[in-house]
C-alpha positions in Angstrom: -2.3 95.9 -39.3 -1.5 93.1 -37.0 -1.8 93.6 -33.1 1.4 91.4 -32.8 5.0 91.9 -33.7 8.5 90.7 -32.9 11.5 93.0 -33.0 14.9 91.8 -32.7 17.8 93.7 -31.0 20.8 94.2 -28.7 21.2 94.7 -25.0 23.3 97.9 -25.1 23.5 98.6 -21.5 21.7 98.8 -18.1 20.5 101.9 -16.7 18.9 101.5 -13.2 15.7 99.6 -13.5 15.9 99.7 -17.4 17.6 98.1 -20.4 18.7 100.0 -23.3 18.1 97.9 -26.4 19.2 98.8 -30.0 16.8 97.5 -32.2 17.3 96.1 -35.7 16.3 98.8 -38.3 15.8 101.6 -35.5 17.8 104.6 -35.1 16.6 105.4 -31.4 17.2 102.7 -28.7 14.1 101.4 -26.9 14.2 101.6 -23.0 12.4 98.4 -21.5 12.1 97.7 -17.8 14.5 95.2 -16.6 11.2 93.1 -15.1 10.7 91.8 -18.3 14.0 90.8 -19.1 15.0 87.2 -18.0 17.4 87.3 -14.9 20.4 86.1 -17.0 20.1 88.6 -19.6 23.2 90.8 -20.0 25.0 93.5 -22.1 25.7 92.2 -25.6 22.8 89.6 -25.6 20.9 89.6 -28.6 17.2 89.4 -27.7 13.5 89.0 -29.1 10.8 91.3 -28.1 7.1 90.7 -28.5 5.0 93.7 -28.6 1.4 93.5 -28.5 -0.8 96.6 -29.2 2.2 98.8 -29.0 3.6 97.6 -25.6 6.3 94.8 -25.1 5.0 91.7 -23.3 8.0 89.7 -23.3 11.5 89.6 -23.9 13.6 86.5 -24.8 17.5 86.1 -25.0 18.3 84.7 -28.2 21.5 82.5 -27.3 21.8 81.4 -31.1 22.1 85.1 -32.4 24.4 86.2 -29.3 26.9 83.5 -29.9 27.1 84.1 -33.6 28.0 87.8 -32.9 30.6 86.9 -30.7 32.1 84.8 -33.2 32.1 87.6 -35.8 33.9 89.7 -33.4 
């Protein structure tokens, strides 16, 4: 079992100091500290979460996936 993994998701909304992220393939959203997100991150952005030992260590906005989703709408 790997100690590192990358998950993809979408920022659903912000609640105070938390970003609520809907993850691909998971039913329950995950609350992530806003401190881990880039400052430019906003609702609807597609993101990649880097997970190490069960903890989110980094969140990156995926501009290509975000743009592709906007074009589908």
